N, C-alpha and C positions, 0 to 999 in steps of 0.2 A: 698573095700567099698569106698575108696577115689575116685577111678576112676569112680565108678557108680554115686557118688554124683556130680562130675564135669560134667559128661555127662548129667545128669538130669538138672543141672544148665544151661548148654549151650542150651539144648533143650527148656527150659523155656524162655530163652532170645530170641531164634529164633521164638518161638510161639508168644511172645509178639510183636516182630518186625513185624511178618507176619500179626498178627491181626490188628496192627496199620496201616499197608499198605493197608489192605482190607478196613479199616475204611476210610482212605484217598481216596481210589478209589471209594467208595460209595458216597462220598460227591460231590456236584456240583463243577465245577472248580472255582477257585478263580477269582474274577473280575480283569480285567486289571486296570492299574493305572487310577484313576479318574482325568483326566486332567481338570483343571479349565478353560482352553481355548484351542481352536484348534490350531494346529501348524500354524505358520505364513506362508502366501502365497506370491508368487512373485508379484511384482508390475512392471509396465513398467518404463524404464528409462525416465527421464525428461531432455530435451536438450534445449539449448538456440537457437536463430534463426539461428545461424551459425553452429549448430551441436555439441557444447561443452556440455559435460555432467554436469548437475546441480544436479541430484539425481540418485542413483542407489542402487541395492540390493547387499549385500555382504553375503557370507556364515557365519553363526554364530551358536551358540549352547546355550541352556539353561540348567542349572544344577538344578536338583530336588532331593528330598530325600523322602524315605518312612520310617518315623520315627520308626514304629513298627518292621521294619526289620533290624534296625541298631544294630550291635552286640556290638561295643565298642564306646560309646558316646564320650569319651575323645579323642579317636583317630580321630573320624570324625570331631569334632570341631577343633582340632589342624591342621589336614590336610587341611580342607577347608579355614581356616583363613590364612594358609600359602600361598595358591594360591590367595586368595582375602583378602589382608591385611586390606581393609577398612571395612570388615564385623565386627560387634560388637560381640565378642565371647559370652558374656552373653545372648544377644538376640538370637543368633544362637542356643545356648545350650537350651534355653527355647523352641525354635521352634522344635528342634529335640527330646527333652525329653518328648515325648508324644506317645500315641497310634494312632495318626492320620495316615490315609492312604497316605497322600500326603502333601508335603510342598515345595515351591520354595526356592532354595538357591540363585540363581542369574540368571536373565534373560539376554539374548543377550550378551554372552561372546565372546571373540576373540577365534580363533581356537587354539592359543597357550595355552590359559587358559583351553580350553576344553581338550587338550592333557595332560595338567598337572593334571587335575582331574582324567582323565582316568588312568594315571600312578599310582595314589594313590591306586586304587583298593579297595575303601572303600565299604563294603557291605551295601546295602540300599541306596546308592547314585548313581543316574543315569544321563544320558545325553540325551537330545532331540535336534536333528539337526534342526535349524531354519534359518531364513533370517533376516538380520538387514539392515535398511535403512541408507544409507551413503550419506552425502552432501559434496563432495570434496572441494567446495569453501567456506566452513564455513558459515560465516554470509552473504555472498553475496546473495541478493535477498530473504532473509529469509521470509519477509512478503508476498511475492508472492508465494513462494514454500509452506509455511506452515509447517506442521509436521505430523508425524505418531505416533501412540502409540506403546507400547511394542509388540503388536500383528501384527504390520505392517499394521494397518488400518489408513487411513487418518483422521485426526482430525481438520485440519485447512488448509486454503489456497488452492492452486491447488491440493495438495495431496487429500484433501477431495472431490474436484470437480471430480477428476479422478475416485474415487470410485463410484460416482453417474453416471458416463458415461458407466456403464456396468461391471466394475471390481467386485463390490460387488455381483452383480447378478451371475457372473461367479463363484465366490467363493461358493455361496449357492448351485450351482448345484453339487458340489463335484468334479468337473473336476480338474485334476492336471494341473497347469500352471507353466511355467518356464519363466525366464527372456528373453530367446531367442524367446519364442513363443508369446511375447507381443510386439506390435508395440510401439516404443518410442513416447512420447508426446513432440512436439516441441513448445516451448513458443515463444512469440513475443520479449522477452527480448534479449538484446545484452549484454553479460557479460562484454565486454570491456567498454561499456557506463555505465553499472552498477557500475563497480569499480571506474570509473572517477567521477561519480556523488556522490558516497558514500565518496570518498576521499575529494572532495571539500566541500561537505556539513558538514562532520565531522570537517574539519578545521575551517569552519565558526562558527559552534556551539561552538567550543573551543575558538576561537578568541573573539567572542562577548558574551561569557559566557551565551549562550542561554539555556533555560530549555530543549528544544527539537528542532528538525529540520525535515523537510520533503522535498522531491523533486521528480520531475517527468519529463520524456521525452516521448512525445507522437507523433506518426505519424498522422498529421492532416487529411491526405487523406484517411487513412484506419482505424483510431481509435486504431491502435495497440500501446500498451504501450511498449516502447523500454527500459525504465529503471524506477525503482521505489525504493525510499529509504525512510525509516522512522527511525529516531534516537530518543532514544536509540533503538538498534535492539537486536537480539538474535542469538544464534547458533542453527540451527535446529537439529544438532546432539545431543543437550541437550534439548529435547522438553519441559521439565518442565519450562525452562526459558521463553517460549512464554506466559505463564500464568501470568507473572508479570504485574501489572496494567500499568506501564509506557512503556511497550513493545507493545502497540497496533499499528495497522497499521494506522498512522495518515492521510495518503492520502485517504484511502478508508473507514475508520470507524470514524475517528475524524470529528466532525462538528464544524466549526468556522465561525465567521463573517469575511468574506474575504476582507472587507474594500473597498478601491477605485478600486480594480480590477473589481468590479461590475459596475463601471462607464463605462466600455467598452460596457456592455450589455445595460445600460441605454441610452447611446449615440446612440447605434444602434437602440433601440426602438424609440427614438425621431426622428431620421432621417427617419426611415422606416414608421413612422406614416404619413408623409407628412406635418405635422404641423411645422417642423423645417427643414432648409436647412443647408449646411455646413457653410454658411455665416450668419446664424441667430444670433441675439445678445440677451443675457439674462442679466438683470440687477442684478449684484452681489455686488452692492455698500452698501447694508445693510443686516444684518442678517435676516434669516427667523424666524418669531416668532409664537409660538403656546402657548398662555397664558404666563406662566412663563418660558417656555422652548424656547431656541433660538438655531438655527443652524448657525454656523459660519464656515468660511474657515480657514484652517491652513495656516498661512502666506498669508492671503487673499490680493487680489489686490484692493479691495474696489472701484470697478468701474464696468461698464457694460463690459461683455466679450462675444466675439463671440464663436462659438462652438469649434474651435481648441484651443482657449485660455482657455475655460472652461475645456477642456480635459487635456491640458498640465499643467495648474495650479491646476488641480484636485479640481475644485470648488464644494464644497458641496451645496452651495446656488444655483448655476446654475443647477446642476443635480436635486436638489429637485424641482426647479421651472419647469423644463422640464417634470419631472414625474407627477407633479400635473396638469400641463396643459393637459397632455394626459389622466390622470384619473387612479384611483385605479384598476378598472375592466380591463382596457387595460394592465396595468402593470402586474397584476396577470396572465392574459392569456398569455402575452408575455414570462414571466419567466417560466410558465409551458411548453410552446412550446419548450423552451431550456432545459427542463428536470431538472429545479432547484427546483421544488416543490414536486417531487415524489422520493421515494427511488430508487437509481440507482442500477440495478441488472447487475452484470458482472459474470464471472466465479468464482470469489472469493466469497465464502459463506458469508464472513463478509461484512456487509454494514450498513448504518445508515440512519434513516429517517431525512430529513431536518427539521429544526425548524423555524417556522415563525408564526406570530400572527394569531389567529383564526378570529379576527375581524380586518379587514384591513382598518383602518381609514386613514384620510389625513396625519396625522403625520407619520404613518407607511409608507405610500407611499413616503414621503420625505426622511426618514432615509434609507429605503431599496434601494433607488436610488443610495446611495453611500456605500452600503454594510453593514449597521448597522441594527439590528433588524431582520436579517435573517441569519441563520447559515446552511451551506451546507458542504459537504465533499470537500476537495481540488480537488479530481478527478472529482466531479460533476461540480465544477466551471470551471475546465479546459475544460470539454466537452462543456460548454456554450460558452466560449471564442473561442474555436476552431470553433464552428458553425458560429459565427458572422463574422469570417474572411474567411470562406469557403463557401461563397454564400448561407448561411442559411441551409446547410445540417447538421442535428444533428445526430451524430454517437455515438452509445453506445460503450464505450471503450472495448477492448478485450485484453486478455493476451495470446492468442493462435495465432501463426503465420498462416497467410492465412485463418483466420476464415471467413466464408461466409459473404460478405458485405451486401447483400440485406436484410437479416433478422435483421441486426443491425441498419438500418436506422430508427430513431425514428421520423424524420420529414424532409421534403424537403421544401425549400423556406421559412424558418423561418424569413429570411430577404432577400431583393432583392439583386441581384449582385451589383447594384450601392451603396447600403448601405454598403455592405461588403467591397467594394473598399474604401469607405470613412473611414471605421474603420482601414483598413490596412494603409491608408495614415496617419491617426492620430497617430497610434502606431509607424509608422516610424518617424513621426515628433517628437514624444515624445522621441525617442531614439537619435535624432539628437540634439535637443535643450531643452528637458524637463528633467523630473526626472529619465528617463531611460538611460541617456547619459553614465553613468558609465558601462553599459553593451554593448555599441556599440563596435564591433570588426571589423577590416578591412576585406573586402572581402566577407562578408556574408549578408550585407544589412538587418539588423535585425530591429525589432520593439518591443514595449512592453508597459505594463501598470503596474504601481506600486500600492501597497495598504498597508496602515498602519491602523490597527484598535485597538482601546482601548479595553482591556479586562474587563469583569465584575468582580469586587472584592467586596465581601460582599454586593451584590445587586446594586452596582453603578459602572459606568464606571470610570476606574482609568487611568489617563493620563500618569502615570509613568510605567504602565504595558501594553505592546503592543504586537500584533502579526503582523509581517511584511511579505509581500508576493510580488512576482513579476511574472508576466506572460509574457514571451518573445516568439516571433515568428520569424522564419527564413525560407526562405528569406521573407521580409515584402511584396514584390509585388506579390508573389505567394507562400503563406505559405505552407511549407512541415512539419515542426516540431514545436511543442510547448514545451517550457521549463517552469517549475514551481519551484520556491524555496519559502519555508515557514520557518521562524525562529520564535520560540515561546519565547517571553520575552528576546530579545537581549538587551544587556547593551550598553550604550553610551561609546565611547572611546575618548581619547585625539585627535586621528587622525580624528575622525568624528566630532570634534568640539562640542562634547556634544550631538549630535543628535543621535536618535535611530530609525529614520524613514527608510522606505524600501530603499530609494535611496542611503543610506549609508551602508547598509549591504546585504539585499537580492539581490539588483541589481548587485553590483560588484561580488557577489558570482556566480550569474547566468552567468555573462560575462565570468568568468573563466571556468565554466562548458561548456558553448558553445564553447569556444576556444579549449577545449580538445576533445569534443565529435563530433562536426560538421565535422572535417576533417576525422573522421573514419566512418561516416555514408555514405551509398550508394548514389552516385550522387551529393554529396555536393561540390565536388572539382570544378565543372563547373559553380557554381552560380556566375553570374554577373548581376548587375542591368541594365535593358534595358534603352535605351535613354529616354523613357517616361514611367516610371513604373506605373503611376496612371493617365491614359488618361482622366478618368471621372472627375478628380479633376482640370481640366484646369481653371475653374472659380475661384477656391480657389487660384490657383497660380497667377491669374491675379491681385488679390488684395493682394498678399503675402507680398509686400513691406509695406503694412499698417496692416499686420496681428496682430501686438501687440500694435497698437495705441488704446487709450481709445475710447470706443464707447458711444455715447450719446443716442442711441435708446434703447427702452425697450424690454421686453420679446417678442420673436417671430418676431421682426421686422428685416428685412434684411438691411445690410449696403448699 
């Protein structure tokens, strides 16, 4: 009897198991894991102009869980927090203690972490092989490179631009891509110059206790950006840092009143109009008055000034009078021809609209002549200065090496070659005897224009809070490279005798940048000034001995 009962019990168990198997077989197959996002796809390497890797893909893995399949919750939480100590055990337990079909545990882990999870053998915990973007140089060129999200999709900078050049469309086709199957993207940046610029700019921000700093090196002939730094910066390996408000790209996105650097464009406009010559004299002996508002010179000469004197002494009065003599309409058209009144579009998705008055009155004409009342990006201002020293060719800047030149020419002949030579002459003169003298370095024949602008605080200009800038060119007689340094709210020091103007901070900083970068750039070792670097300026040199003598003539009159 006992044997019969045992046999019947076993048969009942087998029948129950068989019936359950038939039931499972009759049901539709269980759906695969409902992934919240597709697996990350390969991206092309990003190289600098010399072939150095700036960004690349590395093998990675993501750890996920299927909570309803976890057998031992405590074991799962203990094992996973052992591999990932930074995970919050309570939060992880809440995430896994559910009947959900899917939950991420950790995205983009290292291969060692993947292997450690695999060794745990926790039921209900799985691994998905993916790719992780890696930036081997850390913070270098972060604002140009941009960043990708956890799914390896570009969200900023050149990474986002690359997606728009066909990579995203390739993903949507479902075709499998590999790193080896994608052609690397070569940028115009030189990593050596990038490190040197970041090093010197960082030292200047620290020394002068500035709120922020920005810098740029651009090839004037091609518009290629050789280096770009904006401080504070971020590590693109930690893309969340890029979202902090003070980590914006100040060169391409920040808009600032660039101060007296704009006087280079105003002087070019005045000379190109034909109403002023290099020897024309403007009376700067008294302030320009508009009702209760007066325009004065910083450390003014209080006398008539010729054009070179107006440029070197950075006279607001002289610039305002020249601009008003030419007229608001001409000034607005001239600045637009240099790309200063429209949003500048480059490969970088991030850009900013320039700010200027909708009603361009005579007072606006005067203040805009010396860089107040108009705010542009430093990259935009650099493009304008590069154009007036490059025979009037306005080139849209690029961050891609050997980008086609013809499609980036925004204007030809914005100024005449003679006007362009005059600006090169004035910028060289300013580096020899003017406010840019602290940037002059032996062997490279540089020129430049300084700028110090008061910032608006609580709706009013504050003389104690300034933005300083310097635009330098090298070599001055045939410019190849433009250097820009911007310091936001630098502090006066004992060694600067209490001054906080550009000539005491941005200028010497640019001089150090030039001395480090120029020797490493192509072709710069052979730069020597010709015997007659500015042949069209012979008339100016003829009365050069009287260059700084007071003039008695009034506006527009020649000596």
